[in-house]
C-alpha positions as CSV (number, residue, x, y, z in Angstrom):
1,M,59.8,121.3,138.8
2,K,60.5,120.4,135.3
3,D,64.2,119.9,136.1
4,N,63.3,117.6,138.9
5,L,60.9,115.4,136.5
6,S,63.5,115.3,134.0
7,R,66.2,113.9,136.4
8,I,63.7,111.4,137.8
9,L,63.0,110.1,134.2
10,K,66.7,109.8,133.3
11,V,67.3,107.7,136.4
12,V,64.3,105.3,135.6
13,F,65.6,105.3,131.8
14,F,69.1,104.4,133.2
15,L,67.7,101.6,135.5
16,F,65.8,100.2,132.7
17,C,68.8,100.1,130.4
18,M,70.9,98.5,133.0
19,F,68.4,95.8,133.4
20,L,68.2,95.0,130.0
21,I,71.9,94.7,129.7
22,I,72.2,92.5,133.0
23,Y,69.3,90.4,132.0
24,G,70.6,89.9,128.6
25,Q,73.9,88.9,129.9
26,R,72.7,86.1,132.0
27,T,71.0,84.2,129.2
28,V,71.9,82.9,125.8
29,G,70.4,83.7,122.3
30,R,70.0,86.4,119.7
31,T,67.0,88.1,121.4
32,F,69.0,88.6,124.4
33,L,71.9,89.9,122.7
34,F,69.5,92.3,121.0
35,M,68.4,93.3,124.4
36,Q,71.9,94.1,125.5
37,L,72.5,96.1,122.4
38,V,69.3,98.2,123.1
39,G,70.4,98.8,126.8
40,L,73.7,99.9,125.6
41,G,72.3,102.4,123.0
42,G,70.0,103.9,125.7
43,L,73.2,104.3,127.8
44,L,74.8,106.0,125.0
45,V,71.9,108.5,124.5
46,L,72.1,109.3,128.1
47,L,75.8,109.9,128.0
48,W,75.4,112.1,124.7
49,N,72.6,114.0,126.5
50,Y,74.8,114.9,129.4
51,N,77.9,115.9,127.4
52,R,75.5,117.9,125.1
53,K,75.6,120.8,127.1
54,F,79.5,121.1,127.5
55,T,80.1,121.4,123.9
C-alpha cells in the first residue's frame, strides 16, 4: 500500500513539474523563467530519487 501511494505521489509531482515547465515556456518574463527552473529542479529530484537505488 505504501509503495502504491509513493508511486501515485511521484506521478502527480511529475505532472506538476511538467505543467510548470510547459506553462512557463509559453509566456515571457522572469517569473515564468523561475517557474521553469523550479519545474526542472523537480524533475531532477525525481531522477535522483529513481537512480538512488542503483548506486
